C-alpha positions in Angstrom: 75.4 129.5 86.3 77.8 131.6 88.4 79.0 129.5 91.3 78.1 132.2 93.8 74.9 133.4 92.2 72.1 134.2 94.6 69.4 134.2 91.9 68.1 130.8 92.9 65.3 130.9 95.4 66.4 129.6 98.8 63.6 127.1 99.0 64.8 125.3 95.8 68.4 125.1 96.9 69.8 122.0 98.6 70.4 122.3 102.3 74.2 122.1 101.8 74.0 125.1 99.5 71.7 127.1 101.7 73.9 126.6 104.8 77.1 127.7 103.2 78.8 130.1 105.6 78.5 133.8 104.6 81.4 135.0 106.7 84.4 133.8 108.8 82.3 133.6 112.0 80.0 131.1 110.5 82.8 128.9 109.0 83.4 125.7 110.9 86.7 123.8 111.1 90.1 124.2 109.5 91.4 126.2 112.5 95.0 125.7 111.3 94.1 127.9 108.3 91.5 130.4 109.4 91.6 130.2 113.2 92.4 133.4 115.2 95.8 134.8 114.3 96.3 132.7 111.2 97.8 134.3 108.1 94.8 133.6 105.8 92.3 135.0 108.3 94.3 138.2 108.7 94.6 138.5 104.9 90.8 138.1 104.5 90.0 140.5 107.2 92.5 143.1 105.9 91.5 142.4 102.3 95.1 141.8 101.4 94.8 138.4 99.7 97.5 137.1 97.5 97.2 134.1 95.2 96.3 131.0 97.1 95.5 127.3 96.4 93.1 125.3 98.6 93.8 121.6 98.6 91.8 118.9 100.4 89.2 116.1 100.1 85.6 116.8 99.0 83.3 118.5 101.5 86.1 120.1 103.6 85.1 123.7 102.7 87.3 124.8 99.8 84.5 126.4 97.7 82.9 127.6 100.9 86.0 129.4 101.9 86.1 131.0 98.5 82.5 132.2 99.0 83.5 133.8 102.3 86.2 135.7 100.5 83.8 136.8 97.8 81.5 138.2 100.5 84.2 140.2 102.3 86.6 141.5 99.6 86.4 144.9 98.0 88.0 143.4 94.8 85.9 142.1 92.0 85.3 138.4 92.4 85.0 136.2 89.3 84.6 132.4 89.1 85.4 129.7 86.6 84.9 125.9 86.9 87.8 124.1 85.2 85.5 121.2 84.2 83.3 123.5 82.2 85.6 126.4 81.2 88.6 126.6 78.9 91.1 129.1 77.5 88.4 131.1 75.7 86.5 131.7 79.0 89.7 132.5 80.7 90.7 135.1 78.1 87.3 136.8 78.6 87.9 137.0 82.4 91.5 138.4 81.9 90.2 141.0 79.4 87.6 142.2 81.9 90.1 142.2 84.8 92.5 144.4 82.8 89.7 146.9 82.1 88.7 147.1 85.7 92.4 147.6 86.7 93.1 150.2 84.1 89.9 152.2 84.2 88.9 151.9 87.9 92.0 150.6 89.7 90.0 147.6 90.9 91.7 144.3 91.6 90.2 141.1 90.4 90.1 137.8 92.4 89.6 134.8 90.1 88.3 131.6 91.7 89.0 128.5 89.7 87.2 125.4 91.0 88.8 122.0 90.2 91.9 123.8 88.9 93.7 120.5 88.5 91.3 119.6 85.7 93.0 122.1 83.4 95.7 120.7 81.2 99.2 122.2 81.0 98.3 124.5 78.1 95.3 125.9 80.0 97.3 126.4 83.2 100.1 128.0 81.2 97.6 130.5 79.8 96.8 131.7 83.3 100.4 132.0 84.6 101.4 135.4 83.1 98.3 137.2 84.4 98.9 135.8 87.9 102.5 136.8 87.7 101.9 140.4 86.7 99.1 140.9 89.1 96.2 141.2 86.7 94.3 138.6 88.7 94.7 137.2 92.2 94.2 133.4 91.9 92.2 131.2 94.2 92.5 127.7 93.1 90.6 124.7 94.6 91.7 121.1 94.1 91.2 117.7 95.5 94.6 116.6 94.1 98.0 117.5 95.5 98.8 120.7 93.7 102.5 119.9 93.7 101.7 117.2 91.1 98.6 118.4 89.3 99.0 122.2 89.1 101.6 124.0 87.1 104.8 124.3 89.2 105.2 128.0 88.3 101.6 128.7 89.6 102.3 126.8 92.8 105.5 128.7 93.4 103.6 132.0 93.2 100.8 131.0 95.5 100.3 130.2 99.2 99.1 126.6 99.6 96.6 125.8 102.3 95.8 122.1 103.0 92.3 121.5 104.3 91.8 118.4 106.4 88.7 116.2 106.9 86.4 117.8 109.5 86.4 116.4 113.0 83.2 114.8 114.3 82.8 117.8 116.7 82.8 120.1 113.7 80.2 118.0 111.9 77.9 118.1 115.0 78.3 121.9 115.1 77.3 122.1 111.4 74.3 119.8 112.0 73.2 122.0 114.9 73.5 125.1 112.8 71.3 123.6 110.1 68.7 122.4 112.7 68.5 125.7 114.5 68.7 128.2 111.6 65.1 129.4 110.9 66.0 131.3 107.7 68.1 128.7 105.8 67.7 125.5 107.8 65.1 123.7 109.8 64.8 126.0 112.8 61.1 126.4 112.3 60.5 122.8 113.2 60.8 120.8 116.3 63.1 118.0 115.3 64.1 115.1 117.6 66.4 112.1 116.9 66.3 108.6 118.2 69.5 108.0 120.3 72.3 107.2 117.9 70.6 108.5 114.7 72.4 111.8 114.4 75.6 110.1 115.6 75.3 107.7 112.7 74.9 110.5 110.2 78.1 112.2 111.5 80.1 109.0 111.7 79.3 107.8 108.1 79.8 111.3 106.7 83.5 110.8 107.6 84.6 114.4 107.7 82.5 115.5 104.7 80.2 118.4 105.6 78.4 118.3 102.3 77.6 114.5 102.7 76.3 115.2 106.2 74.0 118.0 105.2 72.7 116.0 102.2 71.9 113.1 104.4 70.4 115.4 107.1 68.1 117.0 104.5 67.0 113.6 103.2 66.3 112.3 106.7 64.3 115.4 107.8 62.2 115.7 104.6 61.3 112.0 104.3 60.7 111.1 108.0 57.0 112.2 108.0 54.0 111.7 105.8 54.4 115.2 104.4 57.0 117.9 104.4 56.6 120.4 105.9 54.8 118.7 108.7 51.4 120.1 109.7 52.2 120.1 113.4 55.8 121.3 112.9 57.3 118.1 114.5 59.7 115.7 113.0 61.1 112.5 114.5 64.1 110.9 112.9 64.6 107.2 113.8 68.0 105.5 113.6 66.6 103.4 110.7 65.7 106.6 108.8 69.2 107.9 109.4 70.8 104.7 108.1 68.7 104.9 105.0 69.6 108.5 104.4 73.3 108.0 104.1 75.3 105.2 102.6 78.6 103.8 103.9 81.4 105.9 102.2 83.7 104.1 99.8 87.3 103.6 100.9 89.2 106.9 100.1 91.3 105.9 97.1 92.0 107.2 93.6 94.2 105.1 91.4 95.3 108.2 89.6 95.6 110.5 92.6 97.9 111.4 95.4 96.5 109.0 97.9 97.4 106.1 95.5 101.1 107.0 95.9 100.8 107.4 99.7 99.2 104.0 100.2 101.7 102.1 98.0 104.5 104.0 99.7 103.1 102.9 103.1 102.8 99.3 101.8 106.4 99.1 100.7 107.8 100.9 103.8 105.8 98.4 105.9 107.4 95.5 104.1 110.8 97.1 104.4 110.2 97.6 108.1 109.3 93.9 108.7 105.8 94.7 110.0 103.4 92.1 108.7 100.4 93.7 110.4 100.8 97.0 108.7 101.7 95.3 105.4 98.3 93.4 105.5 96.4 96.6 106.4 97.8 98.6 103.4 97.4 95.6 101.1 93.8 95.3 102.1 93.4 99.1 101.6 94.6 98.8 98.0 92.6 95.6 97.1 89.4 97.0 98.6 89.8 100.2 96.6 90.2 98.2 93.3 94.0 98.6 92.8 95.4 96.5 89.9 96.9 93.4 91.5 99.6 93.3 88.8 100.7 96.7 90.0 101.0 95.4 93.5 103.0 92.4 92.4 105.3 94.6 90.3 106.1 96.7 93.4 106.7 93.5 95.5 109.0 92.2 92.8 111.0 95.4 93.1 111.0 95.2 96.9 112.2 91.6 96.8 115.4 92.7 95.2 115.7 96.2 96.7 114.8 95.5 100.3 115.6 91.9 100.7 118.1 90.9 98.0 120.7 88.3 98.7 119.7 88.1 102.4 117.0 85.8 101.1 117.4 85.0 97.4 114.2 82.9 97.6 112.0 86.0 98.2 111.8 86.9 94.5 111.0 83.3 93.6 108.1 83.2 96.0 106.7 86.5 94.7 107.1 85.4 91.1 105.4 82.1 91.8 102.5 83.8 93.6 102.2 86.3 90.6 102.1 83.4 88.2 99.4 81.6 90.2 97.4 84.7 90.4 97.4 85.1 86.6 95.9 81.6 86.3 93.3 81.9 89.1 92.4 85.6 89.2 90.1 87.3 91.8 88.7 86.7 94.3 90.8 83.6 95.2 93.9 85.4 94.0 93.9 87.5 97.1 95.5 84.6 98.9 98.5 84.7 96.6 98.8 88.5 97.1 98.7 88.0 100.8 101.2 85.1 100.8 103.8 87.1 98.8 103.4 90.2 101.0 103.7 88.2 104.2 106.8 86.4 102.9 108.5 89.7 102.1 107.5 91.3 105.4 108.8 88.4 107.5 111.4 87.1 105.0 109.8 83.7 105.7 107.0 81.7 103.9 103.5 81.8 105.7 100.2 80.1 105.1 98.3 82.4 107.5 96.6 84.3 104.7 93.2 84.3 106.3 94.6 87.3 108.4 93.9 89.3 105.2 90.2 89.3 105.9 90.7 90.6 109.4 92.5 93.5 107.9 89.9 93.9 105.2 87.2 94.1 107.9 89.1 97.0 109.6 89.5 98.8 106.3 85.8 98.8 105.8 85.2 100.0 109.4 88.1 102.5 109.5 88.0 104.0 106.0 88.5 107.5 107.3 92.0 106.7 108.6 94.8 108.6 106.9 98.3 107.4 106.1 100.6 108.5 109.0 102.6 111.4 107.8 106.0 109.7 108.1 104.8 106.9 105.8 103.5 109.2 103.0 105.4 109.4 99.7 108.2 111.9 100.1 109.5 111.8 96.6 107.5 114.7 95.3 106.3 117.1 98.0 108.5 116.6 101.1 109.5 120.2 101.2 106.0 121.5 101.0 103.8 119.3 103.1 106.7 117.5 104.9 105.3 114.1 103.8 107.7 111.4 104.9 109.1 113.5 107.7 110.2 111.4 110.6 110.4 108.1 108.7 113.3 105.9 109.9 115.0 104.1 107.1 115.4 100.5 108.4 118.5 99.7 106.3 120.4 102.4 108.3 120.0 100.4 111.5 121.4 97.2 113.0 119.9 94.1 111.5 118.1 96.3 109.0 115.2 96.9 111.4 114.1 99.8 113.6 111.1 100.2 115.9 108.5 102.6 114.5 104.8 102.7 113.9 103.4 101.7 110.5 99.7 101.4 111.2 97.3 104.3 111.4 97.0 106.0 114.8 93.6 104.5 115.6 94.9 100.9 115.0 98.0 101.1 117.2 98.5 97.7 118.8 96.2 95.9 116.3 97.3 92.4 115.6 96.4 90.6 112.4 99.2 88.1 111.8 99.7 85.5 114.5 102.6 83.2 113.5 101.9 79.4 113.9 104.1 76.8 115.5 104.8 74.8 112.4 107.4 75.0 109.6 109.1 78.3 108.8 106.5 80.2 111.0 107.9 78.5 114.0 111.4 79.9 113.2 110.1 83.5 112.8 107.6 83.5 115.6 109.8 84.8 118.3 111.3 87.5 116.0 107.8 88.8 115.0 106.6 88.9 118.7 109.8 90.7 119.8 109.4 93.3 117.0 105.8 94.0 118.0 106.8 94.6 121.6 109.7 96.9 120.7 107.4 98.9 118.4 104.8 99.4 121.1 107.5 100.5 123.6 108.9 103.0 121.1 105.8 104.6 119.7 105.6 108.4 119.9 102.6 109.2 117.7 102.9 112.7 116.4 100.9 113.8 113.4 101.7 117.4 114.1 104.7 117.5 111.8 102.7 117.5 108.6 102.9 120.8 106.9 99.3 122.1 106.2 100.2 125.6 104.9 102.9 126.9 102.7 104.0 130.3 101.2 106.5 131.0 98.4 109.9 131.8 99.8 110.1 135.5 100.9 113.7 136.4 100.5 113.3 139.9 101.8 111.7 138.6 105.0 114.3 135.8 105.4 117.1 138.3 105.0 115.5 140.6 107.5 115.1 137.8 110.1 118.6 136.6 109.6 120.0 140.1 110.1 117.8 140.8 113.1 118.8 137.4 114.7 122.5 138.0 114.0 122.8 141.3 115.9 123.4 139.6 119.3 126.3 139.1 121.7 127.8 135.6 121.8 126.2 135.0 125.2 122.7 135.9 124.1 123.0 133.9 120.9 124.0 130.9 123.0 121.0 131.4 125.3 118.6 131.8 122.4 120.0 128.8 120.5 119.8 126.5 123.5 116.3 127.6 124.3 115.0 126.9 120.8 117.1 123.8 120.1 114.9 120.9 119.0 111.7 123.0 119.1 109.4 122.8 116.1 106.0 124.4 115.6 103.7 124.3 112.6 104.1 127.0 110.0 100.5 128.1 110.8 101.2 128.3 114.6 100.5 131.3 116.8 103.4 132.3 119.1 103.3 134.6 122.1 106.6 136.3 123.3 106.5 137.8 126.8 109.1 140.5 127.6 110.1 140.5 123.9 112.4 143.5 124.5 114.8 143.7 121.6 113.3 140.6 119.9 115.8 138.0 121.1 113.1 135.3 121.4 110.7 136.9 118.9 112.6 136.4 115.7 113.2 132.7 115.9 109.5 132.1 116.4 108.8 134.3 113.4 111.2 132.2 111.3 109.1 129.1 112.1 105.5 130.4 111.6 105.3 132.4 108.4 101.5 131.6 108.1 100.7 132.2 111.8 100.8 135.1 114.2 103.6 136.4 116.4 102.5 138.5 119.4 105.1 140.4 121.4 104.5 141.9 124.8 107.0 144.6 125.9 107.4 146.7 129.0 108.0 150.1 127.5 106.7 152.1 124.5 110.3 152.7 123.4 110.7 148.9 123.0 107.5 148.7 120.9 108.7 151.6 118.7 112.0 149.9 118.2 110.4 146.5 117.2 107.9 148.2 114.9 110.6 150.3 113.3 112.7 147.2 112.6 109.7 145.2 111.2 108.6 148.1 108.9 111.0 146.6 106.3 108.7 143.6 105.7 105.1 143.2 104.5 102.5 144.5 106.9 100.7 141.2 106.9 103.8 139.4 108.2 104.8 141.8 111.0 104.4 140.9 114.7 101.7 142.4 116.8 103.3 144.3 119.7 101.6 145.3 123.0 102.9 147.5 125.8 102.2 146.3 129.3 104.8 146.7 132.1 103.1 143.9 134.1 102.3 141.7 131.1 99.1 140.4 132.8 96.6 142.7 131.0 98.2 142.0 127.6 98.0 138.2 128.2 94.4 138.5 129.3 93.5 140.4 126.2 94.1 137.3 124.0 90.7 135.7 123.3 90.2 132.2 124.7 90.0 130.7 121.2 93.3 132.2 120.2 95.3 128.9 119.8 98.9 129.3 121.0 101.4 126.7 119.9 104.4 128.5 121.4 104.8 130.7 124.4 108.3 132.1 125.0 109.3 134.4 127.8 112.5 136.1 129.1 113.2 137.1 132.7 109.6 136.8 133.9 110.7 134.8 137.0 113.1 137.4 138.5 110.4 138.8 140.7 108.7 136.1 142.7 105.2 137.6 143.0 105.0 138.8 139.4 106.6 135.5 138.1 104.0 133.4 139.9 101.1 135.5 138.5 102.5 135.3 134.9 103.1 131.5 135.2 99.4 131.2 136.2 98.3 133.2 133.2 100.5 131.2 130.9 98.9 128.1 132.2 95.4 129.4 131.5 96.3 130.4 127.9 98.2 127.2 127.0 96.6 123.9 125.8 97.7 120.3 125.6 100.0 121.0 122.7 101.5 124.3 123.7 105.3 124.4 124.0 106.5 126.9 126.7 110.0 128.2 126.7 111.4 130.4 129.6 114.8 132.0 129.8 115.5 133.7 133.1 118.5 135.1 134.9 119.4 133.5 138.2 120.7 136.0 140.7 123.3 134.2 142.8 125.8 135.5 145.4 128.6 135.2 142.8 126.7 137.8 140.7 126.3 140.4 143.5 128.2 143.6 143.4 129.7 142.8 146.8 131.7 139.9 145.3 133.9 142.4 143.4 135.4 144.4 146.2 137.1 144.1 149.7 137.3 145.7 153.1 134.8 148.1 154.6 133.0 148.7 151.3 132.4 145.0 150.9 130.8 144.6 154.3 128.4 147.5 153.6 127.5 146.1 150.2 126.8 142.7 151.6 124.6 144.2 154.2 122.7 146.3 151.6 122.3 143.4 149.2 121.0 141.1 151.9 118.2 143.6 152.5 117.5 143.9 148.8 117.4 140.1 148.1 115.4 139.2 151.2 112.4 141.0 149.6 112.6 138.8 146.6 113.2 135.1 147.5 113.5 134.2 143.9 116.7 136.2 143.6 118.5 133.6 145.7 116.8 130.5 144.4 118.9 127.7 143.1 118.1 125.6 140.0 116.1 123.0 141.9 113.9 125.5 143.6 113.1 127.2 140.3 112.3 123.8 138.7 109.9 123.0 141.6 108.1 126.2 141.1 107.5 125.5 137.4 106.4 122.0 138.1 103.8 123.4 140.6 102.0 125.1 137.6 102.7 122.3 135.1 102.6 119.1 137.1 101.8 116.8 134.1 104.3 118.4 131.7 107.6 117.2 130.5 110.1 119.8 131.8 113.6 120.1 130.4 115.8 122.2 132.6 119.4 123.5 132.2 121.6 126.4 133.1 124.1 128.4 131.1 126.9 130.5 132.5 128.8 133.1 130.6 132.0 134.7 132.0 132.0 138.4 131.6 134.3 141.2 132.6 132.7 144.1 134.5 133.5 147.6 133.3 132.3 151.0 134.6 129.3 151.1 132.3 128.0 147.7 133.4 128.5 148.6 137.1 126.6 151.8 136.7 123.7 150.0 135.1 123.6 147.7 138.2 123.5 150.6 140.6 119.7 150.6 140.8 117.3 152.5 142.9 117.3 149.6 145.3 121.0 150.2 146.1 120.4 154.0 146.4 117.8 153.4 149.1 120.1 151.4 151.4 123.6 152.8 150.6 125.1 156.3 150.8 125.5 157.8 147.4 129.3 158.1 147.7 129.5 154.3 148.0 128.8 154.1 144.2 131.8 156.4 143.5 134.1 154.3 145.7 132.9 151.1 144.0 133.4 152.5 140.5 136.9 153.7 141.4 137.8 150.2 142.6 136.7 148.8 139.2 139.1 151.2 137.4 142.0 149.7 139.4 141.4 146.1 138.5 139.8 143.7 135.9 136.8 142.0 137.6 135.5 138.7 136.1 131.8 137.8 136.6 129.7 134.7 135.9 126.3 135.5 134.4 124.0 132.5 135.0 120.7 131.9 133.2 118.1 129.1 133.4 116.5 127.5 130.4 113.2 125.8 130.9 111.3 123.9 128.3 107.8 122.8 129.1 106.3 120.3 126.7 102.9 119.0 127.9 102.2 115.3 127.8 100.1 114.2 124.8 97.0 112.1 125.1 98.4 109.6 122.6 101.0 108.6 125.2 98.2 107.3 127.5 96.7 105.4 124.6 100.1 103.9 123.8 100.4 102.6 127.4 96.9 101.1 127.1 97.9 99.4 123.8 101.1 98.1 125.4 99.1 96.5 128.2 96.8 94.9 125.7 99.8 93.6 123.7 101.3 92.2 126.9 98.1 90.3 127.5 98.1 88.9 123.9 101.8 88.1 124.1 101.4 86.1 127.3 98.7 84.0 125.7 100.4 83.3 122.4 103.9 82.7 123.6 
């Protein structure tokens, strides 16, 4: 049956099928992919989809997203399931697609579910038709496409990684099902015992399909009959618990997660972190990993990461492996644990009971993901940035560096408590010191994982490099210092205020190819210039440009759910009144993760026209300028005053402040551009001529000063880290 067929009666469909979103407005979650301003959302709305691959765990909305596209596109939409279809079925779809293109000029979108199930020959058969545009591919896979999908197909597709849904998303999905009278249970009065719905959401662990299946079972089995005669249904916590089973630990011995977990295990050993080592070992054992595989990796680690620093390490691992072969599971878990602890601490330990503490947490925290910096970077580091931020311990003094190896939710968790006897007594202080240093150095940031990726667009890159290169040395220095160290996700939305000629716009566009770049300019001429320049690239990738001399209305026009990762502005603080109003609006549109960059000129006495001349003319110029600048206190602010103003609006943010000065030589053209209406109001017209004449007689140096302000809001995780540190200090004082 066609995956998207509507021939089945609604009443006979499972709730999860009935409640599939029909359009983008009904779709819940995955804001990094289809949130306002994201590339995929724009492509769907404009019906300009190119080949894409959706990658993520079950129940995250891959097929649902394909269904939304099917409901909105003008192209013909065909589906294949890679489990059931082969080359023969593909050939039939290709033949039909060619006919539609040749006879009617209609494009074909081909959705292939479980695309990783096709072997190399089957995927190769699809490649030429994707390449020549006969079909636009939408592939869905639970496996990392960089390993399981033809590399040539991946290189011609945009890859979007779907993440497990947040609990807030699952509650929203549940509420939709309970209130929808047509497709859900909106006709009935349904109440839950406190904790019942929360249990369904918690155990569903980010899987919408699992939640809806459990909700359906709970609703339709909680009364004597369904539908109920009085229209009322009460769901107890016991009924909720019976409707959904504890999810198994996420693990596939043949899949991507397998490599991520073993990578985290080895990196934890290498990093001398016994707690994280035990956690990842428990993760593998609980999931059914082959113990011989684990021993083989530990034997490699004994030589690769410990070597001659402790020649006894490989003997201990070998002895434990031999003992395991004789004893087997379940008692063999002690030997796995002993070997792992020895490698992690480079000392022998008999505290193997700590393994069961870790195992208990694995069962309770099965939804935790491997921190991005610990993921396997050997195969897809360029695409998803797996492994980014990992610090290689061998590059540091004593072959150790403080970094976090446990999942974010387990920061500060202690499994291994060294005893006071034997070798453990000698390593006790070292383990405790390492733990304290790790907690002090933690800066949890999962935001560096790449969730979207597009094939390299050489034309766009060349255009951006050319646009960024057409700047004076001083402007390049200003731009480079402003953006130095700034990273935003590829799917980020960026707002540039007073974009002008694009000085601050183009660096943002270079970082967010799957997001939106919005530019606000003062004049229509500036918009025309930016649009003319960007006409060289694909319409889908161009910036959105708005004209607003005051900027306020344009900023207000952005919807509240338009997530901004970056706000950059130039010269918005020159006018005090307008600057304060814009800062207030920026504050309203930013969130706890928004990076705000401001470059603004600082008008000092050294930059006044009066500093370039002498005598009677100078006195009149000083008098005129004092009148002008007194109307705008900001014009005479120093750096500290400017910084205080910014801190007033962002009191809890981390603010990085610096100034840049550029020595310039003033010529007649520059001076004329400075002779503004303000000067004309307070000076006689002939004063301009006298001043210009004085410039012709001598070379006048001038220091142009600009302030660079970077506002990086504090993250919630930092507060959690402080809490973990306090807990650690309490434990440390008791055990020392």
